[in-house]
N, C-alpha and C positions, 0 to 999 in steps of 0.2 A: 488463147489456147486453142488447140485443135478440137475437133468434134468429140473426141473421146474423153472429155473432162470427167473426172471422178468427183461426185458430189456426195458427201456423207456427213452426218452429224458428228461433231466432236464430243458430244456428251455421252455417247454410248460407252459401255464397259467391255466390249469384246476384246478377247486376248490379242495383244500386239505381237507380231512375230519377233523372233530373236534377231540379233544383228551380228554381222561379221564385218569387221573393219579391215580394210586392205588398201595398200598403196596401189596406184594405177600401174606401176611397173614392178610389182612384187614378183611376177613370173615373167621371165624373159626368153625370147626365142628370136633368132636372127631373121626368121622368115616372115614375121608379122609384127604389127604394132603391139605394144604391151597390153593395151586394153582388150584387143582382140585375142591375144594369147591367154590372158586371164580368163576370158569367157570360154575359150576352148578347153583350158585346163579344168575348169570347174565342171564343164559338161562331160568331158571324155575321161578324166582321171578321177574326179570326185564323184561323178554321177549326179550332180546337181546339189543344191543346198536347200531344197524344199521351199518353204515359205519364208525363209530368213531373208531379211533385207541385207543388201551389200552396202556397207558404208565405204564408199570410195573416197579416200583422203584426197586433198585438193589436187585436181588435174590441170589447174590453170597454168598459163605461162608464168613461170617464176624463176628466180635465180638463187634459191637457197632455202634452208630450213625445211627440207623435204616437202616443198610445195606451198608452205605458208608464207613465204616472202613473195607475194604476188606482184607481177609486173603488168598483167592484163587479165582482168576478171572475165572478160567476154570471149576468151579463146582458150581452148584446150592446148596444152603444150604439144607441138608437132611430134616430139619424140614419144608421146603416149598414144596418140591417135587423134580422134576427132569426136565431136559431140555425138555423132551417129553411133560410135562405138560404145559410148555410155548408154545410149538408148537401148542398144542391143543387150547390154548387161542387165538392164532393167527387165527386159523380156525373159532373160535366162534365169531370173531369181524371183524372189518375192517383191522386188522393187528396189529402189535406191534410197540411201541416205547420202546427202552431199553437204559440203561445208560452205557456208557463207563467211568468208574471211573478211571481217569488216572492221577490226580494230586498227589494222596497220597495213602498209604496203611496203614493198622493197624500195630501197633508195634509188633503184634503177627505174622505178615507175615513171612514166612520162610526166605526171603532175609534179613530182618532186624534182625531176630533172629540170623542169621549167623554173622552179624556185632557185636551183643552183645556178641557172643562167642569169639570174637577177630579174626575171620577168615577174610581174605582179599578178598574173591571171590566177595562179593557184596557191598564193601565199595563205589565203583564208581557208584552204582545205586541210591545213595541218596545224598542229599546236606548236607554234614557233615563238621564241622569245628573243629579245634584242640583247639580253645579258643573262648570264647564269644566275640561278637562284636555288635556294635550298628547298627540296621537296621531300616530304614523307608520304609514302604510298602503301602502307600495310605490307602484305605478302606479295613478293614477285618471284617468278621462276628464274630470274637472271640476277647475277650479282653486279652487273655493269651499272654505271650511272644512268639515271632516268633521262637526264638532259645530255645531249651530245652536240658538240660544236661542229658546224659545217660552214666552210668558207664559200660564199656565193660570189657571183660577179659584182654584186652591189656592196654588201657588207656581211659580216658573219651573223649566223643565226644559231640559236640553241633549240634543237628539235626534240620533242618528247619521243623517247624510244623505249617503250615498256619491255620489248623483247630483244634488246641489244641494238648496236649501232647500225646494223644492216637493214633494219626495219623501222620505219618512221610512222608514228601514229596519226591517224586521220582525225579531223575535226567534224563531228557529226552534227554540229550546228550549221554546217555549210549545205545549202541546197544542192550543190553539185555532187557532194559526197552521198547525200541521201538518194538522189536520183540514180546514181551509179549502183548503189547497193540494192535499190528496188529493182532495177533492170536485171541485175545478176540473180536475184531471187526468182524473178519470173523465168529467166533462162534455165535455172535449175529445175523448176517445176515442169517446164516444157519438155526436158529430156527424161523425165520420169521420176524425179525425187518425190518420195512419199513423206520423208522427214528431212528437214533442213536444220543442220546444226549451226547454231550461232556461236562462232568461234570467239573465245576471249570476251564474251559479252560483259562480264563484270567491269572491264577496264575501258569501255568505249567512251565514257564521259569523264572529262577531267575537270577538277576544281582544286584550287590551291587556297587554303589547306583543304585536303580531302582524302579520298581513297576509293577503292573499288565499290561497286554497287551504288553509285550516285542515282538519285531519283530519275534523272533524265534518261538513264538507260532503260528504265521501265517504259517511258514514253516511246522510245525508239522501238522497243519490242512490240508495243501495241500498234505502232504505225506499220511495221513489217507484217504483223498478223493481218491487218486490214488489206495490205497489198495481196497477200496470199489468198485471202477470202474472195477477192474480186475474181479470181480465175479458178480456184479449186479449194473450197472450204475443208476438204478432207486432208489436205497437207498439214502435217504437224510440225511444230517448231521445238527443237531441243536446245535449251539454254546451257551452254558449257559453264556450269557453276555447280556448287555443292548443294545437296538437298539437306537443309537444316531446319529442325523444328522451330517454328516461329519466325523464320526468315525466308519468306516466299517472294523474293524480290521480283521474280519473273514468271511465276506460275499463276494461272487463273484462266477463266473461260475466254477472256479476250486477249490473252498473252500467249506465252510459250506453254505447251502442254507438258513438257518433260524437262528434267534436269538429271543430275548424276548423284548416285549414292557412293560418294568417295570413301566412306568408312568401310564398305563391305570387304575389300580385299584383305585388310589387316584383321578384320573380325574372323574371316574364313581361315586365314593363315594361323591365327591363334588357335582355332579349333582343330584344323587338320594337321598342323605341323608340331604344335606343342601340347595338344590334347586339352586345351582350355576352351570349352564351348560356352561358358557362362556369359561372357560379353556379347556373343552373338545372340544368345537367348534373350538377354536384356534388350538388345536393339530391336529384335523382331517384336517383342511384346510391347515395347514403347511405341512402336509404329502402328499397333492394332487400332488405335482410335484416330489415326492420322488420315484425313480424307485424301491426302496427296501421296500416300505411301506407294501406290501403284504407278505414279507418274515419273518415277526415277528409273534410270538405267543402272543395272548392276553388272559388275564385271570383276575379274580377277587380274586383268592385264589390259593395258591400252598401248597404242603406238608410242605414248610418252613414257611408259613404264607403269609403276604403281605409286600413287600419291601417298605420302606419309602424313599430310595435313598437319604441319607443325603448329599451326595456330589453334587447332581444335582436335587433339588426338582422340581417336575412338576408344583407346585402351588406356588403362592406368599405366604409370611409368614402369612398374615392375613387369607387367605382362608385355608391354612394348619392348622392353629390354630383352626378355626371353625370346620373343619372336625375332628381333634383329640379330641376336647372338646365333640363333639357329640358322638364319639366312647367311650371315657372314661366314659360317663354317662351310657353306656351299659355294662361297666365292661371289655372292651377290654384291653388285656395285651400289653404293649409297651416294647419291649426289645431293647438293645443298642449294638452298635458295636464300635470298636476302629478306630477312624478316626484321623490318625496322632497323636496318643497318647492320644486323648481325646474321652471319651465315648459320643456317640450321638444316638438319636433314630434311629433305623435301621429297625425293623420289627413290624408288628402287629401279635401277636401270639394268635389268637382266631379264632373260627370257623366263617364262613360266616353267620351262624345262629345268633351268638351273634352280629356281626357287623350290621346286619339288624334288631336287636331287639330293642324294646322300653320297657317302664315300663309295657306295656300291653302284651308283648310277641313278637314273631316273626312277623314282618311286611311282610307277604307273598306277598302282591301286589308290594311293592318296590323291594323285592327280585327278583320277576319274571320280573319286568320292567327293572331292571339293567341287567339281562341276555338277555332280548330281545334286549337291546342296544348293549351288548357285541357281540352277534352273528351277528349284522349288521355292526360292525366296520371293517376296513381293517385288514387283518391278519387272522390267524387261531385261533379260540376260543378253549381254554383249560379249562376243568373242573377238580376239585379235587374230588375224589370219594365221600366223605361225603357231598359235596355241591350238588351232583346230587339228593340228597334226602332232603337237608336242615337240616342235623343232627346237634345237639348241641355239645358244648364243652365236653371234658372229665372232670371229677371232681377230686379234690385232686391232683393237679399238683404241683410238686416240683418247687420252684422258680429258682432252678439251671438249669432246663430243660423246659423253657416256650414253646418250640415247641411241647412238648408232649400234649399240650391242644387240638391240632387238629390232633392227630395221634392215636386216640383210635381204638382198634381192637374190632370187633363185633362178638358175637356169632350168628350163622346162624339163630336160632329161634328168638332171640331178635331183630335182624335186620328185619326179616320178619314181626314181630309184629309191629315194628315202621312204616313199609310201609303200614300197614292197617289203620294208623291214617290219617284222611282226609288231613291235611296240607302237610304231607310228600308225600302222594300218588299224590296230585295235583302238587307238585313241580316236582316229577319224571316225570309225564305225560307231563308237560309243557316243561321240558328240553329235553326229548327225542323227543318231537315234534319239537323243535328248531333244533336239529341235523338233523332230516329228512328234514325240510324245507330248511335248508342251502344247502343241496344237490340239492333240486328241484327248487331253485330260481336262474334264470340266472343272475340277477344283482349282486349276491354275488360271482360270479366267479372271478378269479384272475385279469382279465383285466377290471373289472368294475370300473368306476370312483366313487368318493365319495366326497360329499360336505356337510357341516353342517352350520346351522344358528339357531338363536333363533327367532321363529316366534311370540312369545309373551313373557312376562316377565319370565314365567316358563315353556315354551313349546319348546322342542328341536326338530328340523327337520333334519333328516339325509337322504340325497338323494343318492342312489346307482344307477349308470347308466347302462342301457342295451338298445340296439336299439329296441328290440321287447317288453321288459317287464321291465321298470324301477321300482324301489322299493323306496317307501317313508315311512320312519320310523318316527312316531311322538310319543313323550314321554312327558306326563304331569308330571313335576317335582314338581308341587305345591300341595296344600292341598284343592283346590276347583275345582269343575267341570268347564271346559271351552269348548267353541265351537270354532273350528279353521277352516278357509276356506281350503277346500281340494285342494291339488296340482293337482288332477285329476278330470275331469268332472264327471266320474263315477268311483266308487272305490269298492274294496272288501278287507277286512282285513284278511290276511292269518292266523293271530293268533286266532281270535275269530269267524271268519266266517261272521261277519256283512258285509253288503253292502249298498251302498246308493249313493246319489248325493249331491254335495255342501258340506256344513259344516260337520265336524267330531266332535262329542261330546266325550270328554275325561274325564273320572272320575279321581280323584286324584290318582297319581302313576300308571296310565294306559299307556300301550304302544300298538301301532298298527303298523302293516306292511301292507301298502296299495299298491295294484297293480290294474291294470285295471280289468274289470269284466271278468268272465269266468275262473279264476284261482282257483285251489284247495286250501284248507286250512287245519288247524289242526283238526277241528271238523267235 
């Protein structure tokens, strides 16, 4: 590493910055490389993103899957820019989160091409079989067969392809594979990654019979943690897996520091869209004694859409049905996954704009109230780039690629014009304000307690503890104005700037962040 190595203890509980996930070519301009264009857009049109980390989705040379079908881990795709462009993005934000795509590579990767030519050098770097066999593998996001036949110059092979035929899985028992992944991790740290996301980590180790989360995956994470520690112990690892009570396969002082709270989107949708905050209250309070509750990332939308978690639904069947019916009325696309050979609902593949829309259009008030709630929950809030502005779905999406609905790339001028529209400008201002307020509010630091309750039939109260400045979040989930007794004798709303004594009047779909008097706010 260079002389400016950051060294910090991972045991501290200081607040982690929010995250904004973005594709390297999300903003396009004919006069500059997309990574440089993105940096210019964030600086000149957005005014910066404060302390938020930029999660730049895979910038590698790849030939598909929006960057995840990697052909060369050691090179930025020339159509995006160069490693230096990524470093400049790190300087223009709170830092970077980058992906270590380690489960699979493109079939165009030089290693697999050598296998197809009948050469022996890289056969041991993949999961290859000489004949097809029956394999059960729990939940997958593809309905294609796990084993795919490839005709090589020598003889046919059946290769393990978790994510479809175009991407073949690596064998992490190979020294060549581990050395390459370790070198990539070091490259990501060198260009400014403060967090490295371990893509598809549950699937990296194969055993027949078996399934995701094999014990060897934990060993691999420990080894990668040791590699990062050699150059920068402050770098954190995010395991792309679900945060489940009693199932911390990848979390620990010597492993990854973070994973994902995949249940949060549906819990928030149940509260914000159908007025049922009970399941979210139960989730928050069940997390109260969980030492890892702050180690998860929370979000309402990702580049992949919204996970429905068919194997472990966060809601009962009746509430899930109410939420899905509400979403289907808005035209939200539901895609399916292979669950032990049976297709089941897996993802919502629509923009957050569509999810929060009604017949009258985008419900901006509920959109913002849901984010005010998200930023007050335990964990680190993560935003997907289009949700920062409330942007709508792409149009004319092929049914074979539903995820494309929320992966539209924008021309610089067209996106700037969208931001001049009042509703998009308001959403941007509000979400940037939440990023700033999260940094400035002591109760949202890692060691703050969190309790939830319903204080009226449709009003959720979230209490975040801090000895000097507790935070009380109230959200009216209903459709009528209500007056709620304030938990504070005197209060000030950090979101809107109101202050008063006694009852707090809440409009439909209004959220307030209440603290004692004398604290700054967004306006």
